[in-house]
BATI-548717 format. One record per residue (C-alpha): residue in three letters; x, y, z. Coordinates in steps of 0.1 Angstrom, whole numbers, plus 5000, padded with zeros to 4 digits. Example, Ala and Ser with C-alpha at 12.3 -4.5 7.8 and 13.67 -1.06 7.14 Angstrom:
BEGIN
ALA512349555078SER513749895071
This chain:
BEGIN
MET917488002591ALA920287932616LYS920188092651PRO923288332658ALA924488102687ALA924687812662MET926588032635LEU929288142662PRO931387822657ILE931387862620LEU932388232621LEU935288172645PHE936387892624LEU936388112592LEU938188402611SER940888172623THR941588022589SER941588362573SER944088502599LEU946488202593ALA946388252555LEU946788622560SER949688552583TYR951288302558GLU950988572529THR952388852552GLN955288642561GLU956088542523THR955788912514LYS958089012541GLU960588742531SER960588892496ARG960689242507ASP963689162530ASN965688992503PRO967889262485TYR968889002459TYR965288952445PHE963589162419PRO959989062412GLU957989182382GLU956789512398ARG960389632402PHE960289712364SER959490042350THR957890072314PRO959390352293LEU957990212261SER954590092258THR951890072230GLN949189802218GLU952189652194GLY954789622221LYS956689722252LEU959989762267ARG960389712305ILE963689812326ILE964489692361GLN965389932386ARG968990012393PHE970489732415SER972089952437GLU968990152446GLN967689822463SER970789752483HIS974389862487LEU975289502485LEU974689522449ARG976889822440ARG979389582422ILE976889562394GLU975189902396ASN976389962360TYR974189692348ARG970389702338ILE968189422326ALA965389502301LEU962789292287LEU961289342251GLU958289212237ALA956889282203ASN953789162184PRO954088972152SER955089182121THR956189462144ALA959289672144LEU960989882171ILE961990212155PRO965790292151ASN967490402182HIS970690382201TYR971690342238ASP974490492258ALA975290132268ASP976689812254ASN973789562250LEU973789192251VAL970689052232PHE969188712240VAL966288582220VAL963688402244GLU961088322220GLY960188412184SER962388532155ALA963588872145THR965689062119ILE967889322136THR969889592116LEU972789792132LEU973990092116ARG977590142126LYS980190402116GLU982190162095ASN979089972078ARG975689822083GLU974889462095SER971889262094TYR971188942112ASN968188712113LEU967688602151ARG966088312162ARG965188132196GLY968388112217ASP970488352199LEU972888602216LEU974188912200ARG976289182213VAL975189542202ARG977789802209ALA976890122225GLY976090412201SER974990172173THR971790272158ALA969689982155TYR966189862148ILE964589522152ILE961489362135ASN959589062146ASN959488862113ASP957088612125LYS953388642113LYS952088482143GLU954288442172LYS955288722197LEU958888822200TYR960488822236ILE963988942243VAL966188972274ASN968689252272LEU971689302295PHE972789662293GLU976089792307THR975890162310ILE978590402301SER977590782306VAL976090762340PRO976490442360GLY973190272362GLN971390512341LEU969990372309GLN968890612281ALA967590562247PHE967990822217PHE965590812189GLY966491002159ILE963090952143GLY960391042166GLY957191252173GLN955591322206ASN956690992222PRO959390902216GLU960591262207SER963291272181TYR966691412196TYR966991642164MET964091842176SER966091962206PHE968592132185SER968192502177ARG966292572144HIS969292752128ILE971592472139LEU969492212120GLU968992432088ALA972892482088ALA973592092095PHE970991952069ASN971592262044THR967692282040GLU964792452055TYR963692362092ASP960292262084LYS961592002060VAL963791852087ARG961091862112ARG958591682089VAL961091412082PHE962491342117GLY959991492140GLN956591392129HIS956391012136GLN953190962153GLU952890602155GLY954990562186PRO958090342192PHE956390032176VAL955090012142ARG953689742118VAL955489612089SER954389472058GLU954989102050GLU956689192017LYS959189422035ILE959889182063LYS960888922035GLU963089162017LEU964889272047ALA965288912061ARG966788792027HIS969689022030ALA970488942065SER972988662079SER972088392105SER973488202133ARG973987822127GLY974887522150GLY975787752178GLN978487932155SER978188282141HIS978488312101TYR979088662090GLU981888712067GLY983988502089ARG983388742119SER982788652155ARG980388952163GLY977388792148PRO974688572164PHE975688272186ASN972988022195LEU972987932232TYR970587652229GLU972587462205GLN975587462227ARG976787142241PRO975387092274THR977687112306TYR974986892323SER972286682310ASN970186422324GLN966686322333HIS966386622356GLY967186882331ARG969787052311LEU972587312314GLN974087502287GLU976887762291VAL978687992267ASP981688222276ALA984388412256ASN986188112245ASP982988012226TYR981688352216PRO984488612215ALA982088902214LEU981488842252ARG985188902261ASP984989282259GLN982089282285ASP983689002307ILE980388802306ALA979388462302VAL975788332296SER973988012307TYR970687842301ALA969087612327ASN965987392319ILE965287242353ARG962686962349ARG959586972372GLY960286862407SER964086872401MET966887132412GLU970387252403ALA973087102427PRO974087382452TYR977187572441TYR978887902441ASN980888102416SER984488212425ARG984488542408ALA981488602387THR978088772401LYS975188592385VAL971988792373ALA969288542365VAL966188592347VAL963188352349LEU961888282314ASP959388012321GLY957787802349THR957787842387GLY959987742415TYR962187892442PHE965787982452GLU967687972483MET970988142491MET973288162521CYS974388532528PRO976788642554HIS976289012549LEU972588992561ALA973488752589GLY976089002601ARG973589292600ARG970989092618SER973488992645ARG974589352649GLU970989472654GLU970089192678GLY973389302697GLU972289672697GLN968889592711GLU970489382738ARG972689682748GLN970089922751GLY969189842785GLU972789822797GLU974690102814GLY978190232802GLU980490002783GLN980189692807GLY978089492783ARG980389562754GLN983589422769GLY984789072755GLU982289072726GLU983188842696GLU981588832662SER980688472650VAL980488352616SER976988272606TYR974688302575GLN971288402568LYS969088222542VAL967488422517SER964888292494ALA962088372468LYS959388212450LEU960288242412SER957788302384PRO958388432346GLY959788782346ASP961388772380VAL965188862384TYR967488772411VAL971188822420VAL973788602433PRO977288742444ALA980388572440GLY981188312466HIS977588272478PRO976287932479PHE972787902462VAL970287652446ASN967487682422VAL964387452426ALA961587372401ASP957887322413GLU956486992409GLY953987122385GLN956187252355ASP959787282342LEU961887592354ARG963787772326ILE966288042336VAL968788242317CYS971988372337PHE974288642330GLU977688582347ILE979288922353ASN983188922360ALA983388592342GLU987088592333ASP988688312354ASN985588212372LYS984987882385LYS981887702396TYR982287502427MET979887212431LEU978687162468ALA976686832463GLY976486552437ARG979086352419ASP981486652415ASN981186792449ILE984386972457PHE984586832492LYS985186482474LYS988886612466LEU989786592504ASN991986272509THR991586032538GLU993886212561GLU992386532555ARG988686392561GLU989786242593ILE991286602605PHE988186792596PHE985286582598LYS984186442633GLU982086162621SER983585842611GLU985285772577ARG982285542568GLU979685792575VAL981686082557GLN981885862525HIS978285782527VAL977286152527LEU979886242500ASN978885962477ALA975185892483GLN974186142454ARG975285972421ASP973886252397ALA975886562388GLY974786912383LEU970986852381LEU969386652408GLU966186502421GLY964486792440PRO963186782477LYS959786632469GLY959086302455ARG962586132463THR962785772459GLU965485532470GLY968585532449GLY969885772423SER970385772386GLU973285842364GLY973686192351ARG976386312328SER978786582332ASP980786712302HIS983486902322
């Protein structure tokens, strides 16, 4: 057995390495906590959950920071349903944009004018108007259904409520909140009959559906094809994002984008949608949006994002200035103060289910880890007339400066400036920070 004196160096080494690891994890946790634009998985609540499925809803954006009050009317919700499982009919006091991440489904909408049924598949987008009673069935026998929903609330800003006509203990039927005599008069029958029909559903919000019923329901539903919706010539059916022609596509990944010109159903909500598949070890070129606020949901893979924020830098400068003034007397230390233009980097590691927000005008970048591809779907809010300004790569916005302008604004030689602006030959999707080799490769831009 080793003597205590001999064990001391080993114990000190273990203690020091543990302290370093704890310090690193604490710093990483602090960075995520201090980042008002990042929403990890634990920031979701789960109002509906059974063994057959669950619905998780992100906290209100403005609850995390006043910097996000521009999008306080919006909520992200993630729906998961087992094979051959349905979410019972309900409606929301919010417009909903549905995006099918994985799996296939049949959705039926009960509108005032008619009923509409659609077969949805991986990559489909569908707008569901507020107040439409809807149910959705996972029509696959083996694969789970995963859906991302972007809700725009109507009744109370940021407050999202589901209303179930058929229910029991959880969810409760809204019919059962009416007075007994009101229900008897409305249905022209005994209260107990109404209660048994609408108020005694005991299976919860998710129910199993037989294969025969699924086939029959799917047979009467329409589908999206080749990115275009086919439902009696109307544009409000599904649109497939995964089949949209890529904006950028090269060995580093693929970016596909849809706006109201492609899918007119997006126009009323003023939203555009994009899907990025960033190959392992690659990155998106840094850029910013002119008008749109980006709400991004990580679908698969791991990586990280970085964003430059002037608001947090200003807050930090004010806090530091206040600390410096605490020891000074009177107003002497406040004279001649000038605020400088500066930025604070905000960043976070990304994993499936995470959400982050990029306000308009804020430069940012996404990077995929070396081990796996990073897949992200993004909702661009306030999309009308939005422009994407690339800050690196073949379509870098600063390459539009002419020779005279470059000589005025850049203090390096023209040769050095040209080298920096033109060294990156790819566009949109680039080789990431690790594993870079000499030279570049030709990407393709379809702008």
